[in-house]
All heavy atoms as an XYZ file, in Angstrom:
826
protein
N       8.151     -6.889     -4.775
C       8.442     -7.554     -3.511
C       9.430     -8.637     -3.701
O       9.320     -9.434     -4.657
C       7.147     -8.138     -2.958
C       7.177     -8.233     -1.424
S       5.497     -8.140     -0.729
C       5.261     -9.809     -0.382
N      10.528     -8.646     -2.862
C      11.571     -9.612     -2.998
C      11.231    -10.862     -2.351
O      10.901    -10.894     -1.152
C      12.848     -8.992     -2.386
C      14.133     -9.789     -2.410
C      14.565    -10.015     -3.813
C      15.205     -9.080     -1.641
N      11.326    -11.987     -3.098
C      11.099    -13.357     -2.504
C      12.397    -13.858     -1.846
O      13.412    -13.954     -2.566
C      10.600    -14.229     -3.630
C      10.008    -15.534     -3.136
C       8.792    -15.420     -2.276
O       7.895    -14.646     -2.628
O       8.653    -16.186     -1.339
N      12.356    -14.128     -0.641
C      13.525    -14.591      0.101
C      13.585    -16.120      0.183
O      12.617    -16.744     -0.030
C      13.471    -14.070      1.516
C      13.456    -12.554      1.708
C      13.233    -12.249      3.180
C      14.735    -11.922      1.230
N      14.793    -16.598      0.472
C      15.014    -17.992      0.783
C      16.083    -18.027      1.889
O      16.537    -16.986      2.374
C      15.316    -18.835     -0.458
C      16.649    -18.464     -1.092
O      17.542    -17.882     -0.375
O      16.745    -18.608     -2.313
N      16.399    -19.264      2.299
C      17.347    -19.406      3.461
C      18.700    -18.809      3.105
O      19.483    -18.447      4.003
C      17.372    -20.877      3.895
C      17.820    -21.831      2.883
C      17.693    -23.259      3.343
C      17.962    -24.210      2.206
N      17.391    -25.513      2.512
N      19.063    -18.771      1.822
C      20.374    -18.213      1.449
C      20.374    -16.674      1.432
O      21.380    -16.136      1.651
C      20.726    -18.711      0.032
C      21.016    -20.241      0.000
C      21.355    -20.643     -1.439
C      21.491    -22.179     -1.482
N      20.775    -22.747     -2.524
N      19.277    -16.061      1.120
C      19.265    -14.593      1.017
C      18.696    -13.845      2.224
O      18.867    -12.636      2.340
C      18.380    -14.212     -0.207
O      17.034    -14.698     -0.086
C      18.981    -14.707     -1.499
N      18.133    -14.566      3.175
C      17.437    -13.935      4.343
C      18.445    -13.076      5.106
O      18.104    -11.903      5.401
C      16.734    -14.972      5.211
C      15.981    -14.345      6.334
C      14.639    -13.987      6.121
C      16.511    -14.132      7.559
C      13.866    -13.423      7.141
C      15.711    -13.618      8.591
C      14.444    -13.210      8.349
N      19.558    -13.588      5.452
C      20.538    -12.854      6.319
C      20.919    -11.514      5.639
O      20.816    -10.467      6.241
C      21.735    -13.614      6.623
C      21.557    -14.654      7.744
O      20.408    -14.826      8.245
O      22.558    -15.224      8.219
N      21.340    -11.590      4.380
C      21.820    -10.429      3.699
C      20.725     -9.365      3.484
O      20.888     -8.197      3.649
C      22.472    -10.772      2.368
C      23.875    -11.414      2.555
O      24.462    -11.246      3.635
O      24.328    -12.055      1.608
N      19.524     -9.807      3.037
C      18.442     -8.970      2.651
C      17.654     -8.385      3.837
O      17.062     -7.378      3.751
C      17.465     -9.670      1.725
C      18.082    -10.043      0.430
C      18.518     -8.896     -0.510
O      18.062     -7.790     -0.224
O      19.280     -9.169     -1.415
N      17.737     -9.126      5.068
C      16.934     -8.707      6.151
C      17.821     -8.360      7.383
O      17.815     -7.242      7.815
C      15.870     -9.769      6.552
C      15.131     -9.337      7.797
C      14.938    -10.071      5.395
N      18.578     -9.329      7.849
C      19.313     -9.117      9.069
C      20.496     -8.182      8.920
O      20.926     -7.470      9.913
C      19.798    -10.473      9.622
C      18.661    -11.448      9.885
C      19.212    -12.782     10.520
C      17.572    -10.869     10.859
N      21.112     -8.119      7.702
C      22.228     -7.227      7.439
C      21.890     -6.029      6.654
O      22.779     -5.258      6.278
C      23.368     -8.028      6.735
C      23.925     -9.227      7.589
C      24.905     -9.966      6.748
C      25.386    -11.195      7.577
N      26.198    -12.098      6.759
N      20.612     -5.784      6.392
C      20.160     -4.700      5.513
C      20.211     -3.336      6.286
O      20.040     -3.325      7.530
C      18.726     -4.964      5.037
N      20.472     -2.327      5.531
C      20.360     -0.990      6.094
C      18.916     -0.524      6.080
O      18.226     -0.840      5.071
C      21.224      0.029      5.314
C      22.719     -0.227      5.429
O      23.097     -0.690      6.517
O      23.420      0.007      4.493
N      18.431      0.139      7.143
C      17.114      0.620      7.069
C      16.105     -0.428      7.563
O      16.503     -1.515      8.033
N      14.826     -0.170      7.307
C      13.769     -1.060      7.791
C      13.374     -1.981      6.641
O      13.285     -1.603      5.467
C      12.601     -0.215      8.241
C      12.920      0.668      9.498
C      11.764      1.416      9.967
C      12.206      2.236     11.197
N      11.160      3.185     11.609
N      13.009     -3.216      7.073
C      12.609     -4.268      6.083
C      11.313     -4.884      6.608
O      11.267     -5.425      7.711
C      13.774     -5.325      5.988
C      13.339     -6.393      4.953
C      15.010     -4.742      5.619
N      10.353     -4.921      5.729
C       9.072     -5.619      6.063
C       9.255     -7.064      5.504
O       9.602     -7.209      4.360
C       7.962     -4.931      5.303
C       6.580     -5.499      5.434
C       5.670     -5.075      6.418
C       6.191     -6.528      4.630
C       4.447     -5.643      6.566
C       4.913     -7.155      4.772
C       4.043     -6.661      5.737
N       8.852     -8.047      6.263
C       8.899     -9.391      5.864
C       7.474    -10.101      6.085
O       6.960    -10.061      7.140
C       9.969    -10.244      6.596
C       9.990    -11.645      6.027
C      11.336     -9.630      6.422
N       7.031    -10.629      5.012
C       5.727    -11.354      5.048
C       6.123    -12.826      5.112
O       6.622    -13.434      4.155
C       4.919    -11.166      3.711
C       3.732    -11.950      3.618
O       3.374    -12.723      4.545
O       3.030    -11.835      2.557
N       5.909    -13.520      6.320
C       6.188    -14.886      6.476
C       4.878    -15.591      6.100
O       3.878    -15.380      6.759
C       6.572    -15.190      7.910
C       7.907    -14.694      8.319
C       8.057    -13.456      8.857
C       9.048    -15.472      8.148
C       9.252    -12.941      9.268
C      10.321    -14.987      8.499
C      10.450    -13.674      9.085
N       4.901    -16.481      5.114
C       3.698    -17.186      4.698
C       4.056    -18.636      4.410
O       5.193    -19.059      4.413
C       3.060    -16.549      3.394
C       3.969    -16.751      2.182
C       3.610    -17.736      1.306
C       5.005    -15.934      1.892
C       4.415    -17.953      0.173
C       5.792    -16.073      0.791
C       5.509    -17.106     -0.098
O       6.255    -17.337     -1.196
N       2.986    -19.456      4.207
C       3.196    -20.867      3.963
C       2.243    -21.434      2.930
O       1.214    -20.812      2.681
N       2.692    -22.425      2.234
C       1.838    -23.169      1.253
C       0.630    -23.602      1.983
O       0.692    -24.219      3.041
C       2.545    -24.314      0.626
C       3.722    -23.805     -0.207
O       3.734    -22.721     -0.632
O       4.620    -24.738     -0.504
N      -0.566    -23.343      1.471
C      -1.777    -23.838      2.092
C      -2.306    -23.024      3.204
O      -3.315    -23.362      3.862
N      -1.649    -21.881      3.481
C      -2.107    -20.999      4.559
C      -3.169    -19.972      3.924
O      -2.828    -19.096      3.186
C      -0.978    -20.192      5.157
S      -1.471    -18.888      6.241
N      -4.425    -20.291      4.264
C      -5.544    -19.509      3.629
C      -5.471    -18.043      4.008
O      -5.512    -17.148      3.154
C      -6.910    -20.171      3.940
C      -8.028    -19.249      3.421
C      -6.984    -21.501      3.313
N      -5.258    -17.699      5.306
C      -5.172    -16.215      5.627
C      -4.000    -15.574      4.981
O      -4.094    -14.399      4.574
C      -4.971    -16.288      7.147
C      -5.446    -17.571      7.590
C      -5.228    -18.528      6.515
N      -2.857    -16.334      4.840
C      -1.680    -15.743      4.111
C      -2.079    -15.388      2.680
O      -1.685    -14.281      2.226
C      -0.514    -16.738      4.090
S       0.074    -17.239      5.683
N      -2.721    -16.334      1.994
C      -3.147    -16.093      0.642
C      -4.109    -14.951      0.514
O      -4.028    -14.157     -0.436
C      -3.698    -17.334     -0.007
N      -4.985    -14.783      1.494
C      -6.010    -13.697      1.455
C      -5.265    -12.323      1.669
O      -5.654    -11.312      1.085
C      -6.991    -13.908      2.532
N      -4.246    -12.266      2.488
C      -3.537    -11.040      2.760
C      -2.499    -10.621      1.651
O      -2.201     -9.455      1.515
C      -2.775    -11.156      4.089
C      -3.712    -11.164      5.355
C      -2.897    -11.533      6.588
C      -4.406     -9.844      5.567
N      -2.019    -11.669      0.925
C      -0.924    -11.351     -0.060
C      -1.179    -10.181     -0.998
O      -0.384     -9.367     -1.217
C      -0.611    -12.643     -0.785
C       0.744    -12.594     -1.559
C       1.350    -13.963     -1.706
C       2.768    -13.836     -2.065
N       3.683    -13.431     -1.033
N      -2.399    -10.180     -1.660
C      -2.658     -9.035     -2.627
C      -2.539     -7.707     -1.880
O      -2.080     -6.734     -2.487
C      -4.065     -9.296     -3.113
C      -4.432    -10.718     -2.720
C      -3.522    -11.098     -1.646
N      -3.020     -7.617     -0.704
C      -2.986     -6.368      0.043
C      -1.451     -6.002      0.407
O      -1.104     -4.811      0.254
C      -3.774     -6.403      1.324
C      -5.246     -6.696      1.135
N      -6.121     -5.755      0.679
C      -5.912     -7.867      1.217
C      -7.250     -6.335      0.470
N      -7.225     -7.573      0.844
N      -0.722     -6.967      0.804
C       0.687     -6.790      1.081
C       1.451     -6.309     -0.086
O       2.259     -5.351     -0.116
C       1.372     -7.970      1.745
C       2.843     -7.834      1.843
C       0.691     -8.280      3.079
N       1.150     -6.899     -1.278
C       1.796     -6.533     -2.553
C       1.385     -5.080     -2.914
O       2.150     -4.290     -3.462
C       1.396     -7.480     -3.686
C       2.061     -8.864     -3.480
C       1.575     -9.937     -4.376
O       0.532     -9.715     -5.100
O       2.305    -10.942     -4.438
N       0.134     -4.730     -2.642
C      -0.344     -3.347     -2.902
C       0.438     -2.351     -1.968
O       0.903     -1.302     -2.486
C      -1.830     -3.244     -2.516
C      -2.537     -2.091     -3.080
C      -4.034     -2.173     -2.810
O      -4.697     -3.091     -3.380
O      -4.528     -1.290     -2.030
N       0.650     -2.777     -0.661
C       1.385     -1.836      0.213
C       2.862     -1.787     -0.266
O       3.523     -0.750     -0.166
C       1.375     -2.445      1.658
C       0.025     -2.430      2.234
C      -0.354     -3.416      3.152
C      -0.912     -1.444      1.951
C      -1.625     -3.431      3.737
C      -2.193     -1.425      2.523
C      -2.549     -2.423      3.422
O      -3.792     -2.461      4.006
N       3.345     -2.831     -0.819
C       4.814     -2.787     -1.304
C       4.866     -1.785     -2.498
O       5.885     -1.068     -2.514
C       5.188     -4.210     -1.823
N       3.864     -1.692     -3.297
C       3.910     -0.731     -4.395
C       3.718      0.664     -3.831
O       4.347      1.645     -4.245
C       2.761     -1.048     -5.393
C       3.090     -2.187     -6.316
C       1.953     -2.429     -7.330
O       1.357     -1.393     -7.753
O       1.774     -3.567     -7.717
N       2.810      0.799     -2.888
C       2.531      2.137     -2.285
C       3.613      2.653     -1.399
O       3.891      3.865     -1.445
C       1.214      1.973     -1.445
C       0.574      3.235     -1.047
C      -0.748      3.024     -0.324
O      -1.295      1.929     -0.332
N      -1.272      4.065      0.243
N       4.287      1.829     -0.603
C       5.239      2.284      0.357
C       6.659      1.811      0.111
O       7.554      1.995      0.924
C       4.813      1.835      1.794
C       3.523      2.299      2.248
C       2.378      1.377      2.372
C       3.222      3.604      2.526
C       1.086      1.847      2.755
C       1.972      4.078      2.954
C       0.974      3.156      3.072
O      -0.289      3.645      3.458
N       6.829      1.106     -1.005
C       8.161      0.490     -1.311
C       9.277      1.506     -1.442
O      10.469      1.067     -1.317
N       9.021      2.763     -1.636
C      10.131      3.722     -1.742
C      10.608      4.116     -0.344
O      11.631      4.680     -0.148
C       9.640      4.980     -2.503
C       8.451      5.682     -1.881
O       7.631      4.994     -1.288
O       8.325      6.907     -1.989
N       9.820      3.729      0.732
C      10.171      4.098      2.102
C      10.591      2.911      2.960
O      11.132      2.998      4.001
C       9.017      4.790      2.800
C       8.554      6.147      2.102
C       7.334      6.620      2.776
C       6.810      7.857      2.061
N       5.969      7.547      0.881
N      10.234      1.688      2.409
C      10.408      0.467      3.237
C      10.709     -0.661      2.219
O      10.091     -0.756      1.193
C       9.124      0.231      3.995
C       9.067     -0.789      5.091
C       9.940     -0.464      6.243
C       7.622     -0.883      5.595
N      11.705     -1.490      2.567
C      11.978     -2.628      1.715
C      10.975     -3.767      2.092
O      10.758     -4.111      3.241
C      13.385     -3.119      1.974
C      13.837     -4.326      1.226
C      15.310     -4.583      1.557
C      15.874     -5.731      0.878
N      17.295     -5.968      1.252
N      10.349     -4.356      1.063
C       9.340     -5.385      1.228
C       9.859     -6.752      0.718
O      10.331     -6.790     -0.366
C       8.028     -5.022      0.458
C       7.183     -4.041      1.180
C       7.468     -2.629      1.126
C       6.097     -4.485      1.909
C       6.676     -1.782      1.758
C       5.322     -3.547      2.598
C       5.604     -2.141      2.529
N       9.696     -7.734      1.594
C      10.173     -9.068      1.270
C       9.201    -10.142      1.732
O       8.286     -9.829      2.575
C      11.499     -9.383      2.053
S      12.809     -8.285      1.667
N       9.266    -11.351      1.177
C       8.382    -12.402      1.596
C       9.190    -13.664      1.682
O      10.147    -13.851      0.936
C       7.238    -12.576      0.565
N       8.878    -14.562      2.708
C       9.520    -15.770      2.868
C       8.462    -16.884      3.019
O       7.620    -16.847      3.865
C      10.397    -15.692      4.118
C      11.130    -17.077      4.425
C      12.341    -17.228      3.436
C      11.566    -17.187      5.877
N       8.625    -17.881      2.136
C       7.769    -19.048      2.180
C       8.326    -19.985      3.272
O       9.350    -20.620      3.011
C       7.686    -19.735      0.832
C       6.721    -20.953      0.835
O       6.353    -21.482      1.892
N       6.281    -21.287     -0.368
N       7.704    -20.034      4.436
C       8.226    -20.893      5.577
C       8.105    -22.343      5.196
O       8.879    -23.181      5.849
C       7.465    -20.572      6.791
O       6.071    -20.846      6.637
C       7.614    -19.133      7.215
N       7.282    -22.811      4.329
C       7.193    -24.158      3.878
C       8.536    -24.669      3.340
O       8.942    -25.806      3.512
C       6.067    -24.438      2.921
O       4.828    -23.846      3.405
C       5.821    -25.887      2.575
N       9.210    -23.718      2.591
C      10.448    -24.124      1.964
C      11.656    -23.716      2.772
O      12.841    -23.950      2.379
C      10.545    -23.358      0.599
C       9.468    -23.834     -0.388
C       9.485    -23.033     -1.652
C       8.473    -23.509     -2.626
N       8.271    -22.618     -3.706
N      11.430    -23.121      3.960
C      12.535    -22.651      4.810
C      12.159    -22.889      6.287
O      12.143    -21.946      7.091
C      12.870    -21.229      4.537
N      11.802    -24.134      6.617
C      11.378    -24.412      7.975
C      12.381    -24.088      9.064
O      12.008    -23.562     10.116
C      10.989    -25.895      8.072
C       9.699    -26.240      7.347
C       9.258    -27.619      7.676
N       8.214    -28.122      6.802
C       6.875    -27.739      6.940
N       6.537    -26.935      7.863
N       5.994    -28.255      6.075
N      13.585    -24.449      8.891
C      14.617    -24.186      9.924
C      14.807    -22.698     10.168
O      14.910    -22.200     11.328
C      15.942    -24.826      9.578
C      15.905    -26.325      9.741
C      17.258    -26.875      9.604
N      17.167    -28.346      9.873
C      17.927    -29.252      9.263
N      18.945    -28.860      8.412
N      17.810    -30.556      9.518
N      14.811    -21.925      9.102
C      14.862    -20.470      9.215
C      13.670    -19.986      9.922
O      13.831    -19.104     10.796
C      15.017    -19.896      7.819
C      15.023    -18.309      7.793
C      16.128    -17.780      8.630
C      15.168    -17.852      6.325
N      12.509    -20.461      9.618
C      11.281    -19.976     10.292
C      11.308    -20.316     11.802
O      10.990    -19.453     12.631
C      10.046    -20.615      9.694
N      11.803    -21.511     12.166
C      11.941    -21.876     13.573
C      12.986    -20.938     14.256
O      12.743    -20.481     15.345
C      12.330    -23.387     13.612
C      11.121    -24.186     13.257
C      12.759    -23.686     15.105
C      11.443    -25.709     12.956
N      14.111    -20.721     13.587
C      15.035    -19.788     14.127
C      14.662    -18.430     14.329
O      14.988    -17.771     15.283
C      16.356    -19.741     13.162
N      13.664    -17.961     13.458
C      13.041    -16.681     13.624
C      11.832    -16.700     14.586
O      11.137    -15.742     14.724
C      12.660    -16.086     12.306
C      13.858    -15.614     11.474
C      14.585    -14.469     12.153
O      13.991    -13.499     12.515
N      15.859    -14.629     12.247
N      11.587    -17.855     15.209
C      10.482    -18.084     16.138
C       9.115    -17.820     15.539
O       8.235    -17.170     16.138
C      10.715    -17.132     17.421
C      11.957    -17.660     18.180
C      12.132    -16.811     19.371
C      13.265    -17.288     20.286
N      14.535    -17.483     19.612
N       8.936    -18.243     14.300
C       7.677    -18.202     13.632
C       6.931    -19.444     14.040
O       7.233    -20.564     13.672
C       7.849    -18.150     12.087
C       8.704    -16.968     11.641
C       6.461    -18.097     11.377
C       8.165    -15.607     11.952
N       5.938    -19.260     14.924
C       5.202    -20.391     15.568
C       3.813    -20.597     14.876
O       3.171    -21.615     15.073
C       5.083    -20.174     17.027
C       6.394    -19.936     17.722
C       6.127    -19.628     19.228
C       7.260    -21.128     17.613
N       3.372    -19.653     14.128
C       2.021    -19.743     13.427
C       2.040    -18.727     12.336
O       2.886    -17.791     12.315
N       1.108    -18.910     11.442
C       1.030    -17.971     10.239
C      -0.401    -17.382     10.159
O      -1.302    -17.955     10.737
C       1.326    -18.769      8.954
C       2.711    -19.326      8.817
C       2.796    -20.232      7.573
C       3.729    -18.251      8.765
N      -0.488    -16.203      9.508
C       0.603    -15.384      8.992
C       1.313    -14.575     10.036
O       0.743    -14.262     11.113
C      -0.155    -14.433      8.008
C      -1.549    -14.347      8.600
C      -1.819    -15.648      9.274
N       2.534    -14.197      9.647
C       3.312    -13.216     10.423
C       3.941    -12.149      9.573
O       4.484    -12.468      8.520
C       4.544    -14.029     11.217
C       5.371    -12.988     11.927
C       3.994    -14.993     12.159
N       3.666    -10.912      9.996
C       4.247     -9.779      9.241
C       5.174     -9.102     10.198
O       4.677     -8.731     11.316
C       3.106     -8.807      8.768
C       1.978     -9.470      8.050
S       2.422     -9.952      6.365
C       0.998    -10.951      5.985
N       6.402     -8.866      9.828
C       7.393     -8.216     10.725
C       8.114     -7.119     10.096
O       8.289     -7.158      8.848
C       8.440     -9.270     11.196
C       8.061    -10.126     12.280
C       9.218    -10.861     12.796
N       8.811    -11.797     13.849
C       9.401    -12.878     14.184
N      10.491    -13.239     13.551
N       8.944    -13.684     15.136
N       8.567     -6.224     10.851
C       9.401     -5.161     10.411
C      10.723     -5.300     11.213
O      10.714     -5.393     12.470
C       8.792     -3.724     10.570
C       7.609     -3.662      9.570
C       9.871     -2.696     10.253
C       6.876     -2.368      9.604
N      11.806     -5.376     10.468
C      13.208     -5.488     11.065
C      13.869     -4.130     10.875
O      13.639     -3.490      9.806
C      13.959     -6.555     10.375
C      13.518     -8.002     10.687
C      12.417     -8.562     10.017
C      14.225     -8.804     11.591
C      12.008     -9.846     10.194
C      13.812    -10.074     11.808
C      12.726    -10.634     11.117
O      12.341    -11.946     11.397
N      14.725     -3.830     11.792
C      15.603     -2.615     11.600
C      16.996     -3.005     12.163
O      17.051     -3.417     13.336
C      15.055     -1.406     12.264
C      15.895     -0.148     12.015
C      15.211      1.156     12.572
O      14.331      1.015     13.385
O      15.603      2.225     12.092
N      17.948     -2.924     11.315
C      19.347     -3.345     11.767
C      19.367     -4.718     12.389
O      20.050     -4.996     13.347
C      19.909     -2.285     12.741
C      19.983     -0.917     12.189
O      20.267     -0.711     11.020
N      19.575      0.084     12.972
N      18.597     -5.602     11.733
C      18.649     -7.014     12.113
C      17.777     -7.425     13.303
O      17.650     -8.552     13.699
N      17.118     -6.370     13.879
C      16.249     -6.599     15.083
C      14.807     -6.454     14.679
O      14.421     -5.597     13.853
C      16.543     -5.609     16.160
C      18.035     -5.681     16.654
C      18.380     -6.966     17.368
O      17.521     -7.445     18.133
O      19.476     -7.487     17.170
N      13.997     -7.250     15.305
C      12.474     -7.096     15.097
C      12.064     -5.858     15.865
O      12.309     -5.791     17.076
C      11.771     -8.372     15.682
C      12.266     -9.604     14.985
C      10.227     -8.196     15.476
C      11.922    -10.871     15.723
N      11.392     -4.955     15.123
C      10.943     -3.737     15.785
C       9.400     -3.636     15.907
O       8.893     -2.985     16.754
C      11.445     -2.423     15.139
C      12.981     -2.319     15.288
C      11.091     -2.392     13.617
N       8.721     -4.502     15.139
C       7.266     -4.566     15.187
C       6.767     -5.843     14.439
O       7.485     -6.334     13.528
C       6.604     -3.370     14.586
C       5.257     -3.000     15.118
O       4.719     -3.804     15.863
O       4.716     -1.906     14.718
N       5.584     -6.315     14.801
C       5.045     -7.483     14.133
C       3.560     -7.570     14.372
O       3.051     -7.045     15.375
C       5.770     -8.737     14.541
C       5.443     -9.268     15.906
C       6.040    -10.615     16.292
O       6.708    -11.158     15.427
O       5.935    -11.002     17.414
N       2.862     -8.199     13.418
C       1.435     -8.613     13.621
C       1.429    -10.110     13.324
O       2.065    -10.556     12.422
C       0.429     -7.844     12.844
C       0.297     -6.370     13.345
C       0.751     -7.825     11.427
N       0.729    -10.862     14.113
C       0.716    -12.272     14.105
C      -0.650    -12.873     14.046
O      -1.551    -12.413     14.712
C       1.460    -12.820     15.350
C       1.587    -14.360     15.384
C       2.827    -12.210     15.495
N      -0.770    -13.964     13.226
C      -2.029    -14.773     13.171
C      -3.267    -13.963     13.115
O      -3.467    -13.204     12.194
C      -2.009    -15.810     14.311
C      -0.880    -16.779     14.149
C      -0.556    -17.601     15.335
C      -1.549    -18.676     15.731
N      -1.042    -19.591     16.736
N      -4.162    -14.085     14.072
C      -5.430    -13.434     14.047
C      -5.340    -11.862     14.066
O      -6.335    -11.254     13.646
C      -6.353    -13.876     15.229
C      -6.731    -15.341     15.031
O      -6.609    -15.902     13.890
O      -7.137    -16.005     16.050
N      -4.241    -11.414     14.598
C      -4.039     -9.894     14.610
C      -3.654     -9.352     13.295
O      -3.569     -8.130     13.032
C      -3.054     -9.526     15.741
C      -3.574     -9.798     17.080
O      -4.806     -9.825     17.309
O      -2.743    -10.105     17.983
N      -3.251    -10.197     12.378
C      -2.735     -9.848     11.036
C      -3.928     -9.544     10.120
O      -4.412    -10.411      9.427
C      -1.837    -10.896     10.440
N      -4.389     -8.337     10.181
C      -5.539     -7.884      9.331
C      -4.987     -6.837      8.365
O      -3.871     -6.273      8.570
C      -6.640     -7.258     10.123
O      -6.160     -6.094     10.795
C      -7.217     -8.251     11.223
N      -5.742     -6.594      7.303
C      -5.334     -5.548      6.330
C      -5.074     -4.260      7.071
O      -4.095     -3.554      6.823
C      -6.453     -5.390      5.291
C      -6.168     -4.258      4.390
C      -6.629     -6.638      4.489
N      -5.960     -3.882      8.046
C      -5.818     -2.624      8.723
C      -4.578     -2.618      9.694
O      -3.851     -1.592      9.685
C      -7.056     -2.285      9.573
C      -8.338     -2.102      8.760
C      -9.005     -3.407      8.223
O      -8.651     -4.570      8.779
O      -9.781     -3.403      7.273
N      -4.411     -3.699     10.379
C      -3.251     -3.707     11.302
C      -1.890     -3.713     10.615
O      -0.940     -3.111     11.057
C      -3.306     -4.970     12.275
O      -3.173     -6.130     11.563
N      -1.829     -4.337      9.423
C      -0.604     -4.371      8.655
C      -0.288     -2.971      8.138
O       0.875     -2.516      8.226
C      -0.760     -5.400      7.489
C      -0.838     -6.783      8.021
C       0.438     -5.266      6.543
C      -1.281     -7.863      7.009
N      -1.294     -2.297      7.601
C      -1.067     -0.897      7.097
C      -0.720      0.029      8.224
O       0.229      0.836      8.120
C      -2.243     -0.395      6.295
C      -1.934      0.928      5.653
C      -2.960      1.412      4.697
O      -4.136      1.075      4.849
O      -2.572      2.161      3.747
N      -1.349     -0.152      9.380
C      -0.939      0.720     10.548
C       0.427      0.464     10.978
O       1.169      1.418     11.294
C      -1.959      0.385     11.674
N       0.890     -0.818     10.965
C       2.310     -1.123     11.319
C       3.240     -0.489     10.312
O       4.332      0.087     10.679
C       2.501     -2.602     11.357
C       3.892     -3.052     11.733
S       4.119     -4.822     11.832
C       3.984     -5.314     10.151
N       2.942     -0.543      9.037
C       3.791      0.035      8.008
C       3.831      1.603      8.187
O       4.896      2.158      8.154
C       3.258     -0.276      6.581
C       3.433     -1.784      6.298
C       3.973      0.538      5.543
C       2.625     -2.310      5.132
N       2.671      2.229      8.372
C       2.671      3.658      8.556
C       3.452      4.078      9.810
O       4.178      5.110      9.731
C       1.264      4.195      8.628
C       0.527      4.108      7.297
C      -0.879      4.662      7.425
C      -1.543      4.746      6.089
N      -2.922      5.266      6.145
N       3.369      3.318     10.874
C       4.146      3.625     12.085
C       5.679      3.516     11.827
O       6.456      4.327     12.193
C       3.759      2.656     13.165
C       4.384      2.946     14.505
C       3.737      2.021     15.533
C       4.827      1.343     16.384
N       4.297      0.330     17.235
N       6.014      2.542     11.004
C       7.448      2.327     10.651
C       8.074      3.408      9.808
O       9.213      3.752      9.929
C       7.670      0.953      9.948
N       7.205      4.003      8.929
C       7.748      5.009      8.048
C       7.521      6.453      8.536
O       8.033      7.400      7.912
C       7.270      4.841      6.604
C       5.700      4.998      6.651
C       7.672      3.508      5.981
C       5.071      4.936      5.142
N       6.854      6.564      9.632
C       6.527      7.927     10.147
C       7.793      8.596     10.654
O       8.770      7.986     11.014
C       5.587      7.755     11.322
């Protein structure tokens, strides 16, 4: 899984070809930490069909605000620089994340 920062986000996500999964997380976000091992597992399982990235919003606050990240965790799928799907906060469960991934690669 590719760790993003404010310098790499545009090239790796917004200008990327194909679909990109982004895990927006923050330092001290307990639900984010609980979901991370599952997201990493999905990256291994589905990484040949979907690019997986993560962004620590604690270290990239302006970027998070620009992407309208208002709470954590947020899991999004981008295609051609546009958000095509997302699960947010309480809706971000292991099951909902995998369902979103499966829908994106179908």
